[in-house]
C-alpha atoms as a printed R data frame, in Angstrom:
    type eleno elety resid chain resno       x       y       z
1   ATOM     1    CA   MET     A     1   9.134 -43.041 -50.375
2   ATOM     2    CA   LYS     A     2   9.875 -40.155 -52.735
3   ATOM     3    CA   LYS     A     3  10.134 -42.582 -55.676
4   ATOM     4    CA   LEU     A     4   6.737 -44.042 -54.764
5   ATOM     5    CA   VAL     A     5   5.114 -40.586 -54.685
6   ATOM     6    CA   VAL     A     6   6.703 -39.725 -58.045
7   ATOM     7    CA   ALA     A     7   5.520 -43.034 -59.512
8   ATOM     8    CA   ILE     A     8   1.974 -42.475 -58.255
9   ATOM     9    CA   ALA     A     9   1.983 -38.933 -59.638
10  ATOM    10    CA   ALA     A    10   3.198 -40.212 -63.020
11  ATOM    11    CA   VAL     A    11   0.450 -42.842 -63.157
12  ATOM    12    CA   ALA     A    12  -2.113 -40.212 -62.143
13  ATOM    13    CA   ALA     A    13  -0.878 -37.880 -64.885
14  ATOM    14    CA   VAL     A    14  -1.281 -40.615 -67.495
15  ATOM    15    CA   LEU     A    15  -4.781 -41.391 -66.246
16  ATOM    16    CA   VAL     A    16  -5.704 -37.711 -66.360
17  ATOM    17    CA   ALA     A    17  -4.361 -37.455 -69.902
18  ATOM    18    CA   ILE     A    18  -6.488 -40.426 -70.954
19  ATOM    19    CA   LEU     A    19  -9.575 -38.950 -69.296
20  ATOM    20    CA   VAL     A    20  -8.996 -35.491 -70.758
21  ATOM    21    CA   LEU     A    21  -8.493 -36.833 -74.255
22  ATOM    22    CA   SER     A    22 -11.376 -39.308 -74.118
23  ATOM    23    CA   LYS     A    23 -14.098 -37.155 -72.562
24  ATOM    24    CA   PRO     A    24 -15.680 -33.950 -73.867
25  ATOM    25    CA   PHE     A    25 -15.105 -32.485 -70.415
26  ATOM    26    CA   GLY     A    26 -11.754 -33.611 -69.155
27  ATOM    27    CA   TRP     A    27 -11.835 -33.114 -65.403
28  ATOM    28    CA   PHE     A    28 -15.024 -34.646 -64.193
29  ATOM    29    CA   GLU     A    29 -16.841 -37.760 -65.294
30  ATOM    30    CA   ASN     A    30 -20.416 -37.364 -66.456
31  ATOM    31    CA   ASN     A    31 -22.025 -39.608 -63.854
32  ATOM    32    CA   PRO     A    32 -25.679 -38.863 -62.988
33  ATOM    33    CA   GLN     A    33 -25.564 -41.492 -60.212
34  ATOM    34    CA   ALA     A    34 -22.730 -39.727 -58.355
35  ATOM    35    CA   LYS     A    35 -23.269 -39.181 -54.621
36  ATOM    36    CA   PRO     A    36 -21.095 -37.643 -51.916
37  ATOM    37    CA   VAL     A    37 -18.307 -39.614 -50.295
38  ATOM    38    CA   THR     A    38 -17.848 -39.061 -46.561
39  ATOM    39    CA   ALA     A    39 -14.579 -38.896 -44.693
40  ATOM    40    CA   SER     A    40 -13.325 -42.048 -43.061
41  ATOM    41    CA   GLN     A    41 -13.894 -42.285 -39.326
42  ATOM    42    CA   ASN     A    42 -10.148 -42.885 -38.965
43  ATOM    43    CA   ALA     A    43  -9.290 -39.633 -40.736
44  ATOM    44    CA   SER     A    44  -8.076 -36.725 -38.673
45  ATOM    45    CA   PRO     A    45  -8.288 -33.759 -41.025
46  ATOM    46    CA   THR     A    46  -6.465 -30.576 -40.137
47  ATOM    47    CA   PRO     A    47  -9.039 -27.734 -40.182
48  ATOM    48    CA   ASN     A    48  -6.626 -25.143 -41.603
49  ATOM    49    CA   GLU     A    49  -5.423 -27.548 -44.285
50  ATOM    50    CA   ALA     A    50  -8.995 -28.520 -45.168
51  ATOM    51    CA   GLN     A    51  -9.987 -24.851 -45.497
52  ATOM    52    CA   ALA     A    52  -6.966 -24.097 -47.706
53  ATOM    53    CA   VAL     A    53  -7.855 -27.039 -49.982
54  ATOM    54    CA   ALA     A    54 -11.506 -25.951 -50.080
55  ATOM    55    CA   GLY     A    55 -10.474 -22.427 -51.067
56  ATOM    56    CA   ALA     A    56  -8.307 -23.734 -53.889
57  ATOM    57    CA   LEU     A    57 -11.143 -25.915 -55.175
58  ATOM    58    CA   GLU     A    58 -13.675 -23.076 -55.051
59  ATOM    59    CA   ALA     A    59 -11.293 -20.880 -57.064
60  ATOM    60    CA   PHE     A    60 -10.503 -23.559 -59.664
61  ATOM    61    CA   PRO     A    61 -13.255 -22.642 -62.186
62  ATOM    62    CA   THR     A    62 -12.057 -19.032 -62.397
63  ATOM    63    CA   ASP     A    63  -8.449 -20.016 -63.220
64  ATOM    64    CA   PRO     A    64  -8.179 -23.717 -64.059
65  ATOM    65    CA   VAL     A    65  -4.642 -23.428 -65.430
66  ATOM    66    CA   ASN     A    66  -3.173 -22.010 -62.222
67  ATOM    67    CA   GLY     A    67  -5.400 -24.284 -60.139
68  ATOM    68    CA   SER     A    68  -3.998 -27.396 -61.804
69  ATOM    69    CA   ALA     A    69  -1.088 -29.518 -60.645
70  ATOM    70    CA   GLU     A    70   2.077 -29.264 -62.739
71  ATOM    71    CA   GLU     A    71   1.556 -32.789 -64.125
72  ATOM    72    CA   VAL     A    72  -1.656 -31.739 -65.876
73  ATOM    73    CA   LYS     A    73  -1.169 -28.009 -66.394
74  ATOM    74    CA   VAL     A    74  -0.204 -28.363 -70.077
75  ATOM    75    CA   LEU     A    75  -3.373 -30.343 -70.797
76  ATOM    76    CA   VAL     A    76  -5.564 -27.805 -69.021
77  ATOM    77    CA   ALA     A    77  -3.795 -24.862 -70.672
78  ATOM    78    CA   SER     A    78  -4.570 -26.324 -74.088
79  ATOM    79    CA   SER     A    79  -8.313 -26.079 -73.350
80  ATOM    80    CA   PRO     A    80  -9.156 -24.271 -70.082
81  ATOM    81    CA   LEU     A    81 -12.848 -23.919 -70.965
82  ATOM    82    CA   THR     A    82 -13.026 -27.688 -71.316
83  ATOM    83    CA   ALA     A    83 -11.611 -28.052 -67.803
84  ATOM    84    CA   ALA     A    84 -14.092 -25.539 -66.385
85  ATOM    85    CA   PRO     A    85 -16.765 -24.130 -68.712
86  ATOM    86    CA   ALA     A    86 -17.901 -20.580 -67.922
87  ATOM    87    CA   GLY     A    87 -20.411 -20.697 -65.063
88  ATOM    88    CA   THR     A    88 -19.053 -23.894 -63.467
89  ATOM    89    CA   THR     A    89 -19.067 -23.876 -59.661
90  ATOM    90    CA   ILE     A    90 -17.306 -26.151 -57.214
91  ATOM    91    CA   GLU     A    91 -18.600 -26.575 -53.669
92  ATOM    92    CA   PRO     A    92 -16.008 -28.433 -51.574
93  ATOM    93    CA   GLU     A    93 -16.916 -30.378 -48.454
94  ATOM    94    CA   PRO     A    94 -14.037 -29.573 -46.042
95  ATOM    95    CA   ASN     A    95 -15.229 -32.169 -43.500
96  ATOM    96    CA   THR     A    96 -14.346 -34.886 -46.060
97  ATOM    97    CA   TRP     A    97 -10.681 -33.845 -46.338
98  ATOM    98    CA   GLU     A    98  -8.321 -36.779 -45.911
99  ATOM    99    CA   SER     A    99  -4.592 -36.281 -45.991
100 ATOM   100    CA   THR     A   100  -3.205 -39.251 -47.909
101 ATOM   101    CA   ALA     A   101   0.444 -38.236 -47.673
102 ATOM   102    CA   LEU     A   102   2.485 -35.183 -46.829
103 ATOM   103    CA   GLY     A   103   1.245 -32.551 -49.260
104 ATOM   104    CA   ALA     A   104  -1.499 -34.703 -50.787
105 ATOM   105    CA   GLY     A   105  -5.065 -35.688 -50.061
106 ATOM   106    CA   THR     A   106  -8.655 -35.990 -51.195
107 ATOM   107    CA   MET     A   107 -11.852 -34.040 -50.708
108 ATOM   108    CA   THR     A   108 -15.408 -34.572 -51.906
109 ATOM   109    CA   ILE     A   109 -16.703 -31.782 -54.120
110 ATOM   110    CA   LYS     A   110 -20.042 -30.909 -55.684
111 ATOM   111    CA   VAL     A   111 -19.605 -29.621 -59.228
112 ATOM   112    CA   THR     A   112 -22.374 -27.738 -60.990
113 ATOM   113    CA   TYR     A   113 -22.072 -26.996 -64.684
114 ATOM   114    CA   PRO     A   114 -24.244 -24.385 -66.395
115 ATOM   115    CA   LYS     A   115 -27.763 -25.726 -66.979
116 ATOM   116    CA   SER     A   116 -26.930 -29.069 -65.287
117 ATOM   117    CA   GLU     A   117 -27.696 -30.872 -62.064
118 ATOM   118    CA   PRO     A   118 -24.852 -30.998 -59.500
119 ATOM   119    CA   LYS     A   119 -22.575 -34.036 -59.503
120 ATOM   120    CA   TYR     A   120 -20.203 -35.295 -56.803
121 ATOM   121    CA   TYR     A   121 -16.541 -36.132 -57.295
122 ATOM   122    CA   LEU     A   122 -13.517 -37.019 -55.228
123 ATOM   123    CA   ALA     A   123 -10.807 -34.426 -55.897
124 ATOM   124    CA   PHE     A   124  -7.176 -35.497 -55.579
125 ATOM   125    CA   MET     A   125  -5.096 -32.552 -54.433
126 ATOM   126    CA   THR     A   126  -1.375 -31.896 -54.205
127 ATOM   127    CA   LEU     A   127   0.593 -29.163 -52.479
128 ATOM   128    CA   GLU     A   128   2.966 -27.351 -54.845
129 ATOM   129    CA   GLU     A   129   5.114 -24.436 -53.674
130 ATOM   130    CA   GLY     A   130   2.717 -23.692 -50.823
131 ATOM   131    CA   SER     A   131  -0.501 -23.801 -52.902
132 ATOM   132    CA   TRP     A   132  -3.022 -26.602 -53.218
133 ATOM   133    CA   LYS     A   133  -3.585 -27.768 -56.800
134 ATOM   134    CA   LEU     A   134  -6.089 -30.131 -58.399
135 ATOM   135    CA   LEU     A   135  -4.422 -33.237 -59.796
136 ATOM   136    CA   TYR     A   136  -7.500 -35.188 -60.942
137 ATOM   137    CA   THR     A   137 -11.024 -36.254 -59.982
138 ATOM   138    CA   ILE     A   138 -13.084 -39.412 -60.012
139 ATOM   139    CA   GLY     A   139 -16.827 -39.838 -59.743
140 ATOM   140    CA   ALA     A   140 -17.990 -40.311 -56.168
141 ATOM   141    CA   ASP     A   141 -20.797 -42.840 -56.390
142 ATOM   142    CA   GLY     A   142 -20.966 -43.557 -52.691
């Protein structure tokens, strides 16, 4: 199981690297059609866990380097204002939290960039040393 999680994390890191290097803004896709994703009816989110993840996501724009998972931290550190331009806000939707594995899960977020309309994304989160970190995002086009 641990090898599978490591393999998934490695693949995710490669995908993030490709996205970061191929897009002017590395974290979130520019998708005007994006809409919120709702939690599965089979999901049983833990309220405290969901709130902790939401707090980490809200704080991400103010410190994207420390808010990033270890696998992508170097990429974010090389250009933190690309990861979260000044004035970016993230509004998480805690009711969409789905734990996908121990110390990992997803949550729908609404990202608003300066002078732009909000866009929705699915944030993939990982728990590292007791803190939730953003691993990557994908557009949430419902």
